[in-house]
C-alpha positions in Angstrom: -2.0 15.2 -2.7 -1.3 17.0 0.6 -3.8 19.7 -0.3 -6.4 17.0 -1.0 -5.7 15.4 2.4 -6.1 18.8 4.2 -9.4 19.4 2.5 -10.7 15.9 3.4 -9.6 16.3 7.0 -11.3 19.7 7.3 -14.5 18.4 5.8 -14.6 15.3 8.0 -13.9 17.3 11.1 -16.8 19.7 10.2 -19.0 16.7 9.6 -18.0 15.2 12.9 -18.8 18.4 14.8 -22.1 18.8 12.9 -23.2 15.3 13.7 -22.3 15.7 17.3 -24.6 18.7 17.6 -27.3 16.8 15.7 -26.9 13.8 17.9 -27.4 16.0 20.9 -30.6 17.6 19.4 -32.2 14.2 18.5 -34.1 12.3 21.1 -37.4 11.6 22.8 -37.6 15.3 23.8 -37.3 17.7 20.8 -34.6 20.3 21.2 -33.7 22.8 18.4 -30.2 23.2 17.2 -30.3 26.8 18.4 -31.1 25.6 22.0 -28.4 23.0 21.8 -25.7 25.5 20.8 -27.0 28.0 23.4 -26.7 25.3 26.1 -23.2 24.3 25.0 -21.9 27.8 25.0 -23.7 28.9 28.2 -26.5 30.9 26.6 -30.0 31.4 27.9 -32.1 28.2 27.8 -34.4 26.6 30.3 -32.9 24.5 33.1 -34.6 21.4 31.8 -33.1 21.8 28.3 -29.7 22.6 29.8 -29.9 19.5 32.0 -30.8 17.2 29.1 -28.1 18.6 26.8 -25.2 18.8 29.3 -26.0 16.0 31.7 -27.4 13.3 29.3 -27.0 13.9 25.6 -23.6 15.5 25.6 -22.1 12.6 27.5 -23.7 10.1 25.1 -22.4 12.1 22.1 -18.9 12.1 23.5 -19.1 8.4 24.2 -20.2 7.7 20.6 -17.3 9.8 19.3 -14.7 8.0 21.6 -16.1 4.6 20.8 -16.0 5.1 17.1 -12.4 6.5 17.3 -11.3 3.6 19.5 -12.8 0.8 17.4 -11.5 2.2 14.1 -8.0 2.7 15.4 -7.8 -0.8 16.8 -9.3 -2.2 13.6 -6.7 -0.5 11.5 -3.9 -2.0 13.7 -5.3 -5.5 13.4 -5.7 -5.3 9.6 -2.1 -4.3 9.3 -0.7 -6.6 11.9 -2.4 -9.7 10.3 -2.2 -8.5 6.7 -6.0 -9.2 6.5 -8.4 -6.6 5.3 -11.3 -8.3 7.1 -9.5 -8.3 10.5 -11.3 -6.3 13.2 -10.7 -5.1 16.8 -12.3 -8.2 18.3 -10.3 -10.8 16.2 -8.1 -11.9 19.1 -10.9 -12.7 21.5 -11.1 -9.3 23.3 -14.9 -9.2 22.8 -15.3 -12.9 23.7 -13.3 -12.3 26.9 -15.4 -9.3 27.8 -18.6 -11.2 27.1 -17.4 -14.1 29.3 -16.7 -11.6 32.1 -20.2 -10.1 31.8 -21.7 -13.6 31.5 -20.0 -14.6 34.8 -21.3 -11.4 36.4 -24.9 -11.5 35.1 -25.4 -15.3 34.6 -22.8 -17.2 36.6 -22.9 -15.2 39.8 -26.6 -15.9 40.5 -26.2 -19.6 39.6 -23.2 -20.0 42.0 -24.7 -17.8 44.7 -21.7 -15.5 44.9 -21.6 -12.7 47.5 -22.3 -9.1 46.9 -18.6 -8.3 46.9 -18.4 -9.8 43.4 -21.5 -8.1 42.3 -20.0 -4.7 43.3 -17.5 -5.1 40.4 -20.2 -4.1 38.0 -20.8 -5.0 34.3 -18.0 -2.7 33.0 -15.5 -4.0 35.5 -16.4 -7.7 34.8 -16.0 -7.0 31.0 -12.7 -5.4 31.5 -11.4 -8.2 33.7 -12.4 -10.7 31.0 -10.8 -8.7 28.2 -7.6 -8.2 30.1 -7.4 -11.9 31.0 -7.5 -12.8 27.3 -4.9 -10.2 26.5 -2.6 -11.5 29.1 -2.8 -15.0 27.7 -2.3 -13.8 24.1 0.7 -11.7 25.0 2.2 -14.6 27.0 1.8 -16.9 23.9 3.1 -14.2 21.5 6.5 -14.3 23.4 6.9 -17.9 22.6 5.2 -18.1 19.2 6.7 -16.0 16.4 4.2 -16.8 13.7 1.5 -14.1 13.8 -1.0 -16.3 12.0 -0.7 -19.0 14.7 -1.6 -16.3 17.3 -4.6 -15.3 15.1 -5.8 -18.9 15.1 -5.3 -19.3 18.8 -7.3 -16.1 19.4 -10.1 -17.4 17.3 -10.0 -20.7 19.3 -10.2 -18.8 22.5 -13.2 -16.9 21.2 -15.0 -20.1 20.3 -14.2 -21.8 23.6 -15.4 -18.8 25.6 -18.5 -18.5 23.4 -19.3 -22.1 24.2 -19.0 -21.5 27.9 -21.2 -18.4 27.7 -23.8 -20.4 25.8 -23.8 -23.0 28.6 -24.4 -20.3 31.2 -27.2 -18.8 29.0 -28.9 -22.2 28.8 -28.7 -22.7 32.6 -29.6 -19.1 33.7 -33.0 -17.7 34.7 -35.1 -15.5 32.4 -34.3 -12.2 34.1 -30.5 -12.7 34.0 -30.6 -13.9 30.4 -32.5 -10.8 29.4 -30.0 -8.5 31.0 -27.1 -10.3 29.2 -28.9 -10.2 25.8 -29.6 -6.5 26.3 -25.9 -5.9 27.0 -24.8 -7.7 23.8 -27.0 -5.3 21.8 -24.7 -2.4 22.8 -25.6 0.9 24.4 -24.1 4.4 24.5 -26.5 5.9 27.0 -25.6 4.3 30.3 -22.3 6.2 30.8 -22.1 8.8 33.6 -19.5 11.6 33.9 -17.6 9.6 36.5 -17.4 6.6 34.1 -16.5 8.9 31.2 -13.6 10.2 33.3 -12.3 6.6 33.3 -13.2 5.7 29.8 -11.7 8.7 28.1 -8.1 8.3 29.5 -8.0 4.6 28.7 -9.0 5.3 25.1 -6.5 8.1 24.9 -3.8 5.8 26.2 -4.7 3.2 23.6 -4.6 5.9 20.8 -1.2 7.1 22.0 0.2 3.6 21.8 -1.2 3.3 18.3 0.6 6.6 17.4 3.8 5.1 18.8 3.5 2.2 16.4 2.9 4.2 13.2 6.4 3.7 11.8 6.6 0.0 12.5 3.1 -0.5 11.0 4.2 1.3 7.8 7.1 -1.1 7.5 4.9 -4.1 8.3 2.9 -3.3 5.1 6.0 -4.5 3.2 6.2 -7.7 5.2 7.6 -8.9 8.5 11.0 -9.8 6.9 11.4 -6.3 5.5 10.4 -4.8 8.8 12.9 -7.0 10.7 15.8 -6.1 8.4 14.9 -2.4 8.8 15.7 -2.7 12.5 12.1 -2.9 13.9 11.7 -5.0 17.1 8.7 -7.1 16.0 8.1 -8.6 19.4 7.9 -5.1 21.0 5.7 -3.8 18.1 3.4 -6.8 18.4 3.1 -6.4 22.2 2.4 -2.6 22.0 -0.3 -3.3 19.3 -2.0 -6.0 21.3 -2.0 -3.7 24.4 -3.3 -0.8 22.4 -6.1 -2.9 20.8 -7.2 -4.2 24.2 -7.2 -0.8 25.7 -9.3 0.5 22.8 -11.7 -2.4 22.0 -11.7 -3.7 25.6 -12.7 -0.4 27.1 -15.5 0.3 24.5 -16.8 -3.3 25.0 -16.7 -2.9 28.8 -18.7 0.3 28.9 -20.8 0.1 25.8 -21.1 -3.6 25.0 -19.8 -5.3 21.8 -20.3 -2.9 18.9 -19.6 -4.6 15.6 -18.4 -3.7 12.1 -17.2 -0.1 12.8 -13.7 -1.3 13.5 -13.6 -3.2 10.2 -15.4 -0.7 8.0 -14.0 2.7 9.1 -10.3 2.0 8.1 -11.4 0.9 4.6 -13.5 4.0 4.2 -10.5 6.1 5.3 -8.3 4.2 2.7 -10.9 4.8 -0.1 -11.3 8.5 0.8 -7.6 9.4 1.3 -6.2 6.9 -1.3 -3.2 6.2 1.0 -1.7 3.3 2.9 0.5 5.6 5.1 -0.5 5.1 8.8 0.5 8.8 9.4 -2.6 9.6 7.3 -4.7 6.5 7.9 -4.7 6.6 11.7 -6.2 10.1 12.2 -8.4 9.6 9.2 -9.8 6.3 10.6 -10.3 7.9 14.0 -12.4 10.7 12.5 -14.3 8.4 10.1 -15.1 6.0 13.0 -16.4 8.9 15.1 -18.6 10.0 12.2 -19.9 6.5 11.7 -20.8 6.1 15.4 -22.5 9.5 15.7 -24.5 8.8 12.5 -25.4 5.3 13.8 -26.5 6.8 17.2 -28.7 9.4 15.5 -30.4 6.6 13.4 -30.8 4.4 16.4 -32.6 7.2 18.3 -34.9 7.9 15.3 -35.7 4.2 14.8 -35.6 3.2 18.5 -33.2 0.3 17.7 -30.1 -0.9 19.5 -26.9 0.7 18.3 -25.3 -2.6 17.4 -28.0 -3.4 14.8 -27.5 0.0 13.2 -23.7 -0.3 13.0 -24.0 -3.8 11.5 -26.4 -2.5 8.8 -24.0 0.4 8.1 -20.8 -1.8 8.1 -21.9 -4.9 6.3 -22.3 -3.3 2.9 -18.8 -1.9 3.2 -17.4 -5.3 4.1 -19.2 -6.9 1.2 -17.8 -4.3 -1.1 -14.3 -4.9 0.1 -14.7 -8.7 -0.4 -16.0 -8.4 -3.9 -13.4 -5.7 -4.8 -10.5 -7.9 -3.6 -11.3 -11.2 -5.3 -8.2 -12.8 -3.8 -9.9 -12.9 -0.5 -12.6 -15.3 -1.7 -10.5 -17.4 -4.1 
């Protein structure tokens, strides 16, 4: 089994690197794989090609890789924490909080005539503030409420409430502001600069490190909360670390790239099917790599078809989710 896992990790890593190179090559300006590799290793290419590869497409490829890794890792944690194979990184209202923050920034600020000091926060900053606010509320409630399913229901209620407020702002806003918000909801990987990447990457790395720290408790949670508690696991601490990790991962991706759906739900299931394991020591790195592969593949397809990334990830992830539902009949009984 270990040999099979090693082979799969090697093949997936090679696929990840190959898709990253292909993602850099694909775009409105045709660049050969030879030119891409030459630009990456400092070979002889024209300055225009070097600029496109290093300043634009490489950043976008890295963002796609990081976004896929973050969403899949947070999705795996949520599926284990809630014992629900259809749970995803946005289940606790992180996406709704981020959308509310962006709606306030793009739709609410013009309506209320807020000053330029608020506008300097930026879309990513507004999304992060919204996501963090929801996290703060959920963690505060989790200290009082021990039943994880009650927390799940409260998260869903927060999402619905914030969604209703966002719809009100959409109804009242002008056409230009509404268009900006709708475009943000479609997701984008190409608006990130190197300075923003320098902030995005450490936040995602911190979230993944927290996920690594909860690998052992997550394995025990697979056997139930009672078993995990009798094994000496501090469930409150594990729950808090998981919520913080999920918000760092999903909240950061949503803040910088917009809400990107289905990768966080589908990638962990693909990892389980490929590796035939429930051990988080295997599933966490496997999900991270599979998520990166899915996002890079989705970005390549979105470039070729000139469609938003969110539509592509939905079309890729929905068949996987349907397969999981039909395979596990208990979910629909």
